[in-house]
N, C-alpha and C positions, 0 to 999 in steps of 0.2 A: 132553401131560401134563407139568405143571410141578412137581407135588409129590404126596405121598401123599394120597389122598382116599378117603373112605368113601362108596361109592355103593350099598351093599347095600339100603338102604331104598327106593331108586328102581327096583331091578331087576324088581319085579313089573310095572312098566309098560313094559318094553322087552324085545326078543327077542335083541338082540346088543349087546355093548359092543366098541368098536374103539379100540385104543390105538396111538398113534404119537407121534413126537417131532419137534422142530425139527432141521433140518440146515442148517448154514451155519457159517462161521468165527466168527460172532458169536452162535451159539446158546448157550443155557444148558445146564448139565450135567443129565443125566437118570440117575436111579438105577433100575437094572433091577428092584430089589426092589419099586418102586412098581407096576410092570407085573404082577409075580407076585402082589402083593396084590390087585389088581383081578381077575385071573384066578381067584384063590381065592374071592373074593366071588361071582363069576359061577358057579363050580362049586357053591357052596352053594345057590344059587338055581336051578341047572340052566339057566342062560342061556348062550347062545353067546358066546364070547370070541375075538376076533381081534387078534393082534399084527401091526400093519402095518409099523412102521418104528422102528428104534432111532435115537438121535440122534447127531450128530457127536461129542459128548462124552458117553460112556456110562460110568456107574459100575457096576461089578459086583464083588462081593466086596471092596469097599473100594478098588478100583483104578480109576482113570479111564483110559479108552481113547479114542483119537481114531480114529474110523471113517470112512474115505473114503466118499463118496457111492456109488461104484460097488460097495462091499461091503455096504451096509446091508441089502439084501434077502437076501443069503446068510447074514448074521448072524441075521436073523429066522428063516429056515428052520432054521438050526442050533439056535436056542433051542427050537424045537418045543414051544411052550407053548399053542398054540391049543386051544380046548375047544369041542366040538360039543355044545351043550346039548340037552336032551330036550324 
């Protein structure tokens, strides 16, 4: 996920959206709000949403965090934003 995108019009054709980001010292910044926006689109369509991985450089609430690779999965679990569609 490189930017905010609107996928809602395509969600009738899929069952699950999966979001993840780059991780590496050269990766681009990732805004957590983009992930929440896709999750909300999935919720409106009752499609499953899975957040797999934050990025090395993650922006949340206007602050950029550098997240070591070994902590990425724990950060995803802490976010707890997955949605099990109907």
